[in-house]
N, C-alpha and C positions, 0 to 999 in steps of 0.2 A: 853494335860497339858498346862496350860496358863503360858506365862510368866510374870514376875512379873517386873513392871519399877520401879527401883531404884531411889531414890530420891537424886539428885547430893548435896552432903555441899556446902552450898556458903561458902566461906571465902574474905577477903579483895584480898586476890593472885588471887582467879578465880572467882573475881562477874563478870565481863565481858568475862569469858571463851565462847566459842563455845558452847561448851556443857549447861552452866549456859544460855547460850543466846536462846537454842532451846528449856529448858525446862521448865524455868521461863518466865513469860512476866514481865518488867519492865516498869517505867514511860516512858520513853525515846525511848523504843522500840514501846508502845502503840500509841503514839502521830505517832512515822513513819509509823505504819500501818493505821490512819487515814489520814493521808498526801498523801501516794502514797503506796499501798499494795506491788506492785510489786519491788519496791524498800527496803521495809522491807523485803521482802522474798527472794532477790537477798543479803542484808547485813547478811539474817542467814547461806544461803548456801554459803557464804565466797566470793561471786562474785564479791563484790561491798564494797569498804572500804570508809566511809568518812574521809575526811582530818580532823585534829584536829584545830579547829578555835580559833583563837588568845582570845574572848569572853570564850570558854569553858576552854582553858587554863590556865585565869586569874584567871576564879571561882576555881578552882582546886587545884593554886598556894595557896589562901588563906583557902580553905577546906585544905590540905597538911599543912599550918603552923597551925591551928587550930587542925588539927588531928596527930600532933608532928611527919609527915612524910615530913616536907619540905623537908629534905636532900637527901630521896630516889626520890622526886618527880623532884627534882632538877638532881637527875643522871637519871634518865630517860626520862630526857626531854632536851639534851642537846642545842636545838633549841630556848632556852628563853634566850640564853646568846650570846654577840656580840664578835667577832675574839678577844677583847681583855682581855676576861673574865667576862665583867662588864655584869649585867642583861639588857637587852633590856628595853625599856622606858616604854613597856604594863607593866611589871614586875616590873617598879621601882614603878610604879602607883599603883601596887598591894600590894606594902609594902605601900605604905601612905595609902591605904585602913584597913591593917590589923593593924596601927597603932591608925586609927582614931576608928576603931572596940575595938581597946584596950583602948581609953580612956571614951568609952562611957559604964559606968557602968550596964545600963540594958541590952547591948548585951551582954556582958560578963557574965552575970547572964545567958541569956538565952543559952549561948556558955559555962556554966559551967558543962552540965550533960555530960551523957557518951558519948563519941564521936566516929563517923562511924559506926554505932550501924547496922547490918545487919539483916535484918528479911525476914522469908519465911510464904508463907500463902497460901489463894487459894480466891477468888473471882469469883462465881459464877462458880465453875467447872476448873478454871482456875489457876494453880499455879504462884504465883507472887512473888517480892523480890524488897527490897528497901532498901535503904541506908538511916538511919536518921544523920543528920548531927550531932544532941546533943539531949540527949534523956535523959529529967526529969523525975521526979515522975507523973506529972500530964500534960506535956508539951512536943510536938516533933515539933522541931525544923529544918526546912528545909531553908538553909541560902543562899541567891544569891545575891552575890557583883554585884552593877552594878556603871557604873562610869556616874556620872552628871556635 
């Protein structure tokens, strides 16, 4: 008798869970394997954990704003605040990015789709997962805020 592998359900809460990271390939994981297979495997085994970079956190802050989960993001990332409770300068700048995006009619159109849509599928026999920043009927948006 063969055992059947069950496909894990992917949600916003468990998108990066060890179970889903082992079962599905994501774009970050794919890039990590291209860069260093040993590191990618160590991360999957829980033997190594990358620190969250400020750039990653700023992008996640902006994503959380447009996804309607900024309060949750702030609660889970207390290190974005100074001792006096004010946002650190990088996240104040993230607020500037958000305000700038909100003034841009075209950007607001692109971000008006269904937010943070999770999809799974298969490419060449490999189970994959993606999280789409904004999904419109004929457009998939992957937002990458950056400072200039």
